[in-house]
C-alpha positions as CSV (number, residue, x, y, z in Angstrom):
1,X,-54.6,10.7,32.3
2,X,-53.8,11.3,35.4
3,X,-50.4,10.5,37.3
4,X,-51.5,7.2,38.5
5,X,-53.1,5.7,35.4
6,X,-50.2,6.6,33.6
7,X,-48.0,5.1,36.0
8,X,-50.1,1.7,35.5
9,X,-50.1,2.3,32.3
10,X,-46.0,1.8,32.0
11,X,-45.6,-1.1,34.9
12,X,-48.1,-2.7,32.1
13,X,-47.2,-2.1,28.8
14,X,-43.4,-3.2,31.2
15,X,-44.3,-6.8,32.1
16,X,-46.2,-7.5,28.9
17,X,-42.4,-6.7,27.6
18,X,-40.2,-8.7,30.6
19,X,-40.3,-12.5,30.1
20,X,-41.0,-14.5,32.4
21,X,-38.6,-17.1,34.7
22,X,-40.3,-19.8,34.8
23,X,-37.8,-22.5,36.7
24,X,-37.8,-25.9,35.2
25,X,-38.0,-28.8,37.2
26,X,-34.8,-30.6,37.8
27,X,-36.0,-33.6,35.7
28,X,-36.3,-31.7,32.8
29,X,-32.7,-30.2,32.8
30,X,-31.1,-33.4,33.5
31,X,-32.8,-34.6,30.4
32,X,-32.0,-31.6,28.5
33,X,-28.1,-32.1,29.5
34,X,-28.2,-35.9,29.2
35,X,-29.6,-35.0,25.1
36,X,-27.0,-32.8,24.8
37,X,-24.6,-35.0,26.1
38,X,-25.9,-37.8,23.6
39,X,-25.6,-35.5,20.8
40,X,-22.2,-34.8,21.2
41,X,-21.2,-37.9,21.9
42,X,-23.2,-38.8,18.8
43,X,-21.9,-36.4,16.5
44,X,-18.0,-37.0,17.6
45,X,-18.5,-41.0,17.0
46,X,-20.2,-40.3,13.3
47,X,-17.0,-37.5,12.4
48,X,-14.6,-40.2,13.9
49,X,-15.9,-42.6,11.3
50,X,-16.6,-40.1,8.5
51,X,-12.9,-39.9,9.3
52,X,-11.6,-43.5,9.6
53,X,-13.2,-44.2,5.9
54,X,-12.0,-40.2,4.3
55,X,-8.1,-42.1,5.7
56,X,-8.9,-45.2,4.1
57,X,-10.1,-43.5,0.4
58,X,-7.0,-41.5,0.7
59,X,-4.5,-44.7,1.1
60,X,-5.8,-47.2,-1.6
61,X,-5.5,-44.0,-3.6
62,X,-2.3,-43.0,-2.4
63,X,-1.3,-47.3,-3.2
64,X,-2.0,-46.9,-6.6
65,X,0.1,-46.7,-9.0
66,X,2.2,-43.2,-10.5
67,X,0.5,-41.8,-13.2
68,X,-2.7,-43.1,-12.3
69,X,-5.3,-40.5,-12.6
70,X,-7.0,-40.4,-8.8
71,X,-3.6,-40.0,-7.7
72,X,-2.7,-36.9,-9.1
73,X,-5.7,-35.3,-8.6
74,X,-5.3,-36.5,-4.9
75,X,-2.0,-34.9,-4.4
76,X,-2.4,-31.4,-6.5
77,X,-5.8,-31.2,-4.2
78,X,-3.5,-31.8,-0.8
79,X,-0.6,-29.5,-2.9
80,X,-2.8,-27.1,-3.0
81,X,-4.6,-26.8,0.0
82,X,-0.9,-27.2,2.0
83,X,-0.1,-24.0,0.1
84,X,-3.1,-22.4,1.6
85,X,-2.2,-22.9,5.0
86,X,1.1,-21.9,4.5
């Protein structure tokens, strides 16, 4: 194989492996940004609702009488968690 053919072969193989950088239209980029923002806001909303529901459940259990199985179990879990972060 001559030098020109080898050079063309190398250039062709490199071109085939490179990714093509196609610029997205501004509208598509803006739409993608909005989608990401909406997903982030939606996730934050559901996390806050989950946190509110969890807090309400914990408050309800803590308001129970001492000696209640659910309260003792919750206090044990809280104790293990606190011990694990110390």
